[in-house]
C-alpha positions as CSV (number, residue, x, y, z in Angstrom):
1,X,10.8,-14.7,-15.0
2,X,9.9,-11.4,-16.3
3,X,8.8,-9.8,-12.9
4,X,10.5,-10.8,-9.7
5,X,8.7,-13.7,-8.0
6,X,9.5,-14.4,-4.5
7,X,11.5,-17.6,-3.8
8,X,11.4,-18.5,-0.1
9,X,14.3,-20.7,1.1
10,X,12.4,-22.3,3.9
11,X,8.8,-22.5,5.4
12,X,9.4,-19.6,7.8
13,X,10.2,-17.3,4.7
14,X,7.2,-18.5,3.0
15,X,5.0,-17.7,5.9
16,X,6.7,-14.2,6.3
17,X,5.9,-13.3,2.6
18,X,2.3,-14.6,3.1
19,X,1.8,-12.4,6.3
20,X,3.4,-9.4,4.7
21,X,1.5,-9.5,1.4
22,X,-1.4,-6.9,1.4
23,X,-2.8,-8.9,-1.8
24,X,-3.7,-12.4,-2.5
25,X,-0.6,-14.7,-3.0
26,X,-0.2,-17.2,-5.9
27,X,2.0,-19.9,-4.4
28,X,3.4,-21.8,-7.3
29,X,4.8,-25.0,-6.1
30,X,7.8,-26.7,-8.0
31,X,9.9,-29.8,-7.6
32,X,13.4,-30.7,-8.4
33,X,12.9,-34.6,-9.1
34,X,13.5,-35.4,-12.7
35,X,9.9,-35.6,-13.9
36,X,9.0,-32.2,-12.5
37,X,11.8,-30.2,-13.7
38,X,11.0,-29.5,-17.2
39,X,7.3,-28.8,-16.6
40,X,8.1,-26.4,-13.6
41,X,10.7,-24.6,-15.9
42,X,8.1,-24.3,-18.5
43,X,5.6,-22.7,-16.2
44,X,8.3,-20.1,-14.8
45,X,7.7,-18.0,-17.8
46,X,3.8,-18.2,-17.3
47,X,3.9,-17.4,-13.8
48,X,6.5,-14.5,-14.3
49,X,4.1,-13.1,-17.0
50,X,1.1,-13.2,-14.6
51,X,3.2,-11.5,-11.9
52,X,3.8,-8.8,-14.3
53,X,0.2,-8.6,-15.5
54,X,-1.2,-8.5,-12.0
55,X,1.3,-6.3,-10.4
56,X,-0.3,-4.6,-7.3
57,X,-3.2,-7.2,-7.2
58,X,-1.1,-10.5,-6.7
59,X,2.2,-11.5,-5.1
60,X,3.7,-14.6,-6.7
61,X,5.8,-16.9,-4.8
62,X,7.7,-19.8,-6.4
63,X,7.9,-22.5,-3.6
64,X,10.1,-25.5,-3.7
65,X,8.3,-28.5,-2.3
66,X,11.4,-29.9,-0.7
67,X,12.6,-26.6,0.9
68,X,9.0,-25.6,2.3
69,X,7.6,-29.0,3.2
70,X,5.1,-27.6,5.9
71,X,3.5,-25.1,3.3
72,X,3.4,-28.0,0.8
73,X,1.4,-30.2,3.3
74,X,-0.7,-27.3,4.6
75,X,-2.2,-26.7,1.2
76,X,-2.5,-30.3,0.2
77,X,0.1,-30.2,-2.7
78,X,0.5,-33.4,-4.1
79,X,2.4,-32.8,-7.3
80,X,4.4,-30.3,-9.2
81,X,3.9,-27.7,-10.8
82,X,0.8,-26.8,-8.6
83,X,-0.8,-23.6,-7.9
84,X,-2.7,-22.3,-5.0
85,X,-4.2,-18.9,-4.7
86,X,-4.2,-17.7,-1.2
87,X,-6.5,-14.9,0.4
88,X,-5.5,-14.0,4.0
89,X,-3.7,-17.3,4.3
90,X,-6.6,-19.5,3.3
91,X,-6.7,-21.4,-0.1
92,X,-9.4,-20.1,-2.5
93,X,-8.4,-21.8,-5.7
94,X,-6.0,-24.8,-6.5
95,X,-4.7,-26.4,-9.6
96,X,-2.0,-28.8,-10.7
97,X,0.1,-29.3,-13.9
98,X,1.2,-27.4,-16.7
99,X,-1.3,-24.5,-17.7
100,X,-1.5,-21.8,-20.3
101,X,-1.4,-18.2,-19.3
102,X,-5.2,-18.2,-20.2
103,X,-6.0,-21.0,-18.0
104,X,-4.1,-19.5,-15.1
105,X,-5.8,-16.3,-15.6
106,X,-9.1,-18.1,-15.4
107,X,-8.1,-19.7,-12.1
108,X,-7.2,-16.2,-10.6
109,X,-9.9,-13.9,-12.1
110,X,-12.9,-15.2,-10.1
111,X,-10.9,-14.4,-7.0
112,X,-9.1,-11.1,-7.5
């Protein structure tokens, strides 16, 4: 990834990042099961590029579904890759699957 993207190891760390961020958070949920690995890896570059592009306006958090099950459940994530844009802890946008940079920008731009 081009820009450092937070990678919490557990739900408590995810929640800490969320509380400490003074800007909206893009929670990018990934999976480690065979059908999820390739699409999630493909999205790492897209999310990293978005993190670069939106520096100062967005915090990106790569969240492993198995390591952060409470966050996964809280935001209704059912597949990987999934993206949840959070403002003050509340989900304001949600998408699932591979996305182009333009599609991810479109998801974000209406809320930033």
